[in-house]
DRENDO-549859 format. One line per 4 residues: number of its first residue (from 0); their letters; for each residue x, z, y of N, C-alpha, C, O. Coordinates in steps of 0.02 Angstrom, whole numbers. Layout:
! DRENDO-549859
NUM	a	X,Z,Y,X,Z,Y,X,Z,Y,X,Z,Y  ... $
This chain:
! DRENDO-549859
0	xxxx	974,914,396,946,928,323,1000,885,281,1019,831,303  1023,910,218,1057,879,174,1014,821,131,955,827,113  1059,760,120,1025,714,89,1040,722,16,1078,762,-9  1001,675,-16,1005,682,-92,1074,656,-106,1105,626,-61 $
4	xxxx	1096,663,-158,1155,625,-181,1142,552,-210,1089,539,-239  1189,509,-202,1170,446,-229,1169,439,-305,1200,482,-336  1139,389,-339,1122,393,-410,1142,321,-429,1149,281,-382  1152,301,-485,1167,234,-505,1110,192,-507,1056,214,-528 $
8	xxxx	1116,131,-486,1063,77,-484,1024,82,-557,1054,93,-610  961,74,-554,919,76,-613,927,2,-656,910,-5,-715  951,-40,-623,966,-105,-667,1008,-91,-717,1064,-65,-709  981,-109,-777,1024,-95,-846,1093,-114,-846,1115,-171,-844 $
12	xxxx	1134,-52,-847,1203,-56,-856,1249,-86,-795,1301,-120,-800  1218,-65,-738,1249,-84,-672,1258,-12,-641,1210,23,-627  1324,6,-631,1337,77,-603,1348,85,-534,1373,138,-514  1329,32,-488,1329,37,-425,1288,95,-399,1230,101,-417 $
16	xxxx	1316,137,-359,1279,195,-326,1229,171,-264,1244,127,-224  1174,204,-265,1122,190,-216,1081,250,-196,1084,298,-234  1044,253,-142,1001,298,-122,936,290,-146,899,339,-154  913,222,-161,844,219,-192,848,206,-268,892,231,-304 $
20	xxxx	805,170,-285,799,160,-361,848,104,-385,878,107,-439  854,53,-341,891,5,-363,940,-15,-297,919,-4,-240  1004,-43,-309,1049,-68,-253,1012,-128,-209,962,-157,-232  1030,-140,-165,1007,-195,-125,995,-265,-160,942,-296,-156 $
24	xxxx	1047,-283,-193,1045,-342,-235,986,-340,-285,941,-383,-286  989,-293,-321,940,-288,-376,869,-262,-347,820,-269,-383  863,-235,-288,797,-221,-259,765,-283,-241,704,-287,-248  797,-330,-219,760,-403,-214,746,-437,-269,698,-475,-272 $
28	xxxx	787,-428,-319,766,-461,-381,705,-427,-419,665,-458,-454  705,-374,-410,645,-325,-437,581,-343,-395,526,-349,-421  592,-353,-330,532,-370,-298,505,-443,-311,445,-457,-306  548,-484,-328,532,-554,-350,492,-546,-416,437,-573,-424 $
32	xxxx	523,-507,-466,493,-504,-536,421,-473,-523,372,-496,-552  417,-429,-487,352,-392,-477,302,-441,-450,249,-452,-480  318,-470,-390,277,-528,-365,255,-582,-420,198,-605,-420  295,-597,-457,297,-651,-510,255,-629,-566,210,-667,-585 $
36	xxxx	264,-572,-595,227,-551,-656,171,-497,-648,118,-498,-679  189,-453,-603,147,-400,-610,92,-390,-559,52,-344,-562  93,-437,-511,38,-442,-459,-8,-505,-475,16,-560,-491  -82,-493,-468,-119,-549,-474,-106,-606,-432,-88,-597,-374 $
40	xxxx	-113,-667,-457,-101,-730,-412,-150,-730,-361,-131,-749,-305  -211,-713,-368,-264,-717,-318,-246,-665,-261,-258,-682,-203  -220,-608,-271,-202,-562,-229,-134,-591,-184,-131,-579,-123  -84,-628,-217,-34,-654,-179,-62,-708,-126,-35,-711,-71 $
44	xxxx	-114,-749,-141,-142,-799,-95,-171,-754,-35,-157,-770,22  -204,-707,-45,-232,-666,6,-193,-644,58,-206,-648,118  -128,-613,25,-91,-570,65,-23,-599,80,27,-570,61  -20,-656,113,37,-694,130,73,-682,185,65,-626,209 $
48	xxxx	116,-724,215,145,-727,285,98,-710,339,111,-665,379  38,-746,341,-12,-736,393,-36,-663,397,-38,-635,452  -53,-632,341,-68,-575,328,-19,-521,358,-38,-474,393  44,-532,343,95,-487,371,101,-492,453,123,-445,487 $
52	xxxx	84,-540,475,89,-543,547,24,-510,584,28,-476,635  -30,-523,552,-92,-489,572,-82,-416,568,-95,-382,617  -55,-385,504,-39,-315,490,-2,-290,543,-24,-241,573  59,-321,562,107,-294,609,76,-289,685,85,-242,724 $
56	xxxx	39,-344,696,5,-349,765,-45,-277,766,-46,-236,813  -76,-273,717,-131,-215,714,-102,-151,714,-129,-104,745  -48,-144,682,-9,-79,671,25,-68,753,30,-11,777  42,-117,782,74,-106,850,23,-82,901,43,-44,945 $
60	xxxx	-53,-105,899,-98,-82,935,-121,-14,913,-141,27,954  -119,-1,852,-142,67,826,-91,102,786,-91,103,724  -44,134,826,15,171,796,13,225,745,60,238,708  -58,263,747,-66,315,711,-112,304,659,-138,248,658 $
64	xxxx	-130,350,609,-177,349,552,-240,371,585,-250,428,607  -283,319,586,-353,333,618,-392,389,584,-432,420,619  -385,407,515,-417,455,488,-391,526,507,-429,573,519  -329,529,508,-293,591,533,-301,606,600,-305,664,621 $
68	xxxx	-305,544,644,-314,565,721,-384,582,726,-394,607,782  -444,579,686,-501,601,694,-499,683,681,-540,722,705  -453,698,644,-451,778,625,-402,804,670,-388,863,658  -367,773,727,-328,800,778,-260,800,754,-220,840,779 $
72	xxxx	-240,753,699,-171,759,680,-134,693,695,-172,645,690  -76,679,712,-37,618,729,10,605,666,58,642,653  -7,555,632,39,538,578,54,452,597,9,416,617  112,432,589,121,357,599,83,314,552,62,334,497 $
76	xxxx	74,256,573,31,218,528,84,185,471,139,162,486  59,186,405,102,163,353,72,103,316,106,62,285  1,102,322,-39,41,292,-89,21,338,-113,65,374  -108,-37,343,-166,-74,366,-218,-84,316,-204,-125,272 $
80	xxxx	-278,-55,313,-339,-59,262,-389,-103,285,-407,-104,344  -414,-141,238,-475,-175,253,-541,-138,236,-557,-124,178  -578,-123,292,-645,-83,272,-686,-113,223,-709,-78,178  -702,-184,226,-734,-220,167,-673,-266,144,-649,-311,178 $
84	xxxx	-649,-244,76,-605,-276,43,-614,-362,42,-667,-392,34  -554,-387,50,-554,-471,41,-600,-490,-19,-645,-531,-12  -589,-462,-76,-614,-476,-144,-685,-473,-135,-721,-505,-174  -712,-436,-88,-786,-417,-82,-816,-455,-22,-872,-440,0 $
88	xxxx	-778,-507,5,-799,-546,56,-777,-530,127,-800,-560,176  -731,-478,130,-704,-455,200,-658,-504,225,-637,-550,190  -640,-494,295,-592,-544,322,-532,-500,349,-529,-440,338  -483,-539,387,-439,-508,423,-440,-494,495,-392,-483,532 $
92	xxxx	-513,-498,510,-532,-484,581,-517,-410,597,-521,-366,554  -501,-400,657,-486,-325,680,-541,-282,677,-527,-224,665  -609,-298,685,-661,-248,656,-665,-233,591,-706,-190,573  -629,-263,549,-630,-244,476,-562,-213,456,-545,-209,397 $
96	xxxx	-529,-194,498,-449,-163,488,-465,-88,515,-510,-69,552  -412,-54,484,-399,8,513,-338,36,484,-322,30,424  -300,72,535,-233,110,516,-239,167,480,-279,212,492  -188,165,426,-192,241,378,-123,260,362,-81,215,355 $
100	xxxx	-107,318,355,-41,340,328,-55,332,254,-111,315,233  -1,345,213,10,331,141,-50,376,110,-92,349,74  -52,433,121,-91,484,90,-165,470,95,-199,480,45  -199,444,164,-259,429,162,-275,372,140,-335,363,129 $
104	xxxx	-231,320,128,-239,255,93,-245,263,15,-288,235,-20  -198,303,-3,-208,323,-79,-276,353,-90,-314,327,-130  -294,408,-56,-358,438,-61,-424,403,-65,-472,422,-99  -422,342,-21,-470,303,-9,-478,263,-71,-533,257,-99 $
108	xxxx	-420,234,-93,-432,190,-153,-443,234,-217,-482,209,-257  -414,294,-233,-434,329,-279,-508,345,-281,-540,341,-334  -535,363,-224,-612,381,-218,-641,315,-241,-678,320,-290  -634,262,-221,-662,194,-237,-649,176,-308,-681,131,-334 $
112	xxxx	-603,208,-342,-582,186,-404,-542,125,-413,-530,101,-469  -518,97,-353,-482,37,-353,-408,27,-398,-390,-22,-431  -374,94,-386,-306,99,-414,-296,84,-489,-247,53,-509  -347,108,-530,-341,95,-595,-383,55,-619,-389,52,-681 $
116	xxxx	-416,20,-585,-470,-35,-607,-530,2,-627,-561,-21,-675  -551,47,-603,-601,79,-634,-658,84,-568,-641,105,-513  -719,65,-580,-771,60,-532,-813,115,-543,-824,131,-601  -841,151,-493,-892,205,-499,-953,174,-500,-966,122,-469 $
120	xxxx	-1000,213,-546,-1060,183,-556,-1103,238,-589,-1080,294,-602  -1169,219,-604,-1204,270,-631,-1182,292,-702,-1189,351,-720  -1156,244,-742,-1125,256,-813,-1058,259,-817,-1031,254,-873  -1029,266,-772,-947,268,-761,-939,341,-772,-980,381,-749 $
124	xxxx	-891,359,-806,-861,429,-806,-832,450,-739,-835,509,-722  -805,404,-699,-783,428,-639,-833,450,-593,-883,414,-586  -830,499,-563,-883,522,-513,-861,514,-442,-805,536,-430  -893,486,-391,-884,462,-334,-893,530,-285,-946,558,-276 $
128	xxx	-831,549,-258,-823,611,-219,-851,589,-140,-830,537,-115  -889,625,-112,-905,621,-38,-853,655,10,-841,715,5  -827,620,50,-772,659,95,-810,705,140,-779,740,180 $
């Protein structure tokens, strides 16, 4: 399958061609900026180096999306999700984790209303969808 043509780095005034949005140098810089300004400091504390080790270990034990596996499909794991979020008292224990592909992970968060800081409730305009 043919690859997409390379495009200029999105960093202002930098013509280096890249396959992604930024070249390697500016990708690192953009990630640091995101972590510093766009991500909540409380989230940074909960998802540090220890979480990355736990996540990688769990993903190695459960290499396929558990939601898709129930439906008879095999998709590789892209996210490790907490059943009970850390912000609501959950832990990093294996019993509170499950492997998901990107689409299942996005669907779960969209149903919960987490992505856009909207919570579902009786007076909320967002309706909870039962799977």
